[in-house]
C-alpha positions as CSV (number, residue, x, y, z in Angstrom):
1,X,15.2,-0.3,3.3
2,X,14.9,-3.8,1.9
3,X,11.9,-6.0,1.8
4,X,13.6,-8.3,4.1
5,X,14.1,-5.6,6.7
6,X,10.5,-4.4,6.3
7,X,9.2,-7.9,6.8
8,X,11.2,-8.3,10.0
9,X,9.3,-5.4,11.6
10,X,6.2,-6.0,13.7
11,X,2.8,-4.5,12.7
12,X,3.2,-1.3,14.8
13,X,6.7,-0.7,13.5
14,X,5.5,-1.1,9.9
15,X,2.6,1.4,10.5
16,X,5.0,3.9,12.2
17,X,7.2,3.7,9.2
18,X,4.3,4.2,6.8
19,X,2.9,7.2,8.7
20,X,6.4,8.9,8.9
21,X,7.9,7.9,5.6
22,X,5.2,6.6,3.3
23,X,3.5,8.3,0.4
24,X,-0.1,7.4,-0.2
25,X,-0.8,6.2,-3.7
26,X,-4.3,4.8,-4.0
27,X,-7.0,2.7,-2.3
28,X,-9.2,-0.2,-3.3
29,X,-11.9,-2.4,-1.7
30,X,-11.0,-6.0,-2.3
31,X,-12.5,-9.1,-0.7
32,X,-13.8,-7.4,2.5
33,X,-10.8,-5.2,2.9
34,X,-10.1,-1.5,2.3
35,X,-6.5,-1.7,1.1
36,X,-4.4,1.4,0.9
37,X,-1.2,1.4,-1.2
38,X,1.8,3.4,-0.2
39,X,5.4,3.8,-1.4
40,X,7.8,3.4,1.5
41,X,11.5,3.6,0.7
42,X,10.9,2.4,-2.9
43,X,8.7,-0.5,-1.7
44,X,5.0,-0.8,-2.6
45,X,3.3,-1.5,0.8
46,X,-0.4,-2.4,1.4
47,X,-2.3,-1.7,4.5
48,X,-5.3,-4.1,4.9
49,X,-8.2,-2.7,6.9
50,X,-11.2,-5.0,7.5
51,X,-14.3,-3.2,6.3
52,X,-16.5,-4.8,9.0
53,X,-14.4,-4.4,12.1
54,X,-12.3,-1.4,10.8
55,X,-9.2,-3.1,12.3
56,X,-5.9,-3.1,10.4
57,X,-5.1,-6.8,10.0
58,X,-2.1,-6.8,7.7
59,X,0.7,-4.6,6.4
60,X,2.8,-6.2,3.7
61,X,5.0,-5.5,0.7
62,X,3.3,-5.8,-2.7
63,X,5.5,-7.1,-5.4
64,X,5.3,-4.9,-8.5
65,X,4.6,-7.9,-10.8
66,X,1.5,-8.9,-8.8
67,X,-1.7,-8.6,-10.7
68,X,-3.4,-6.8,-7.8
69,X,-1.2,-3.8,-8.5
70,X,-3.3,-3.1,-11.6
71,X,-6.4,-2.7,-9.5
72,X,-5.0,0.6,-8.1
73,X,-4.3,2.0,-11.6
74,X,-7.9,2.9,-12.4
75,X,-7.9,5.6,-9.8
76,X,-4.6,7.2,-10.6
77,X,-4.8,10.3,-12.8
78,X,-1.9,10.7,-15.2
79,X,-3.4,13.4,-17.4
80,X,-0.8,16.0,-16.3
81,X,2.0,13.7,-17.5
82,X,0.4,13.6,-20.9
83,X,0.1,17.3,-21.4
84,X,2.7,19.0,-23.7
């Protein structure tokens, strides 16, 4: 799936795709949102949940070169990859 096709889906279709095809990576709290990062068909996808209302307000593709991607890295354990 391309980013263009993903972006053409409505919110419910995006969430359906994440639930059925996505792989959870990490979660951050950022500017009043609990944001979960998934990989869906080779795309990084973020799900924005408002921490006050608990509503999902946005689901969008995160470009790999975006600085926000680094915020997820602190919670990812790569120690197994470094073992001989």
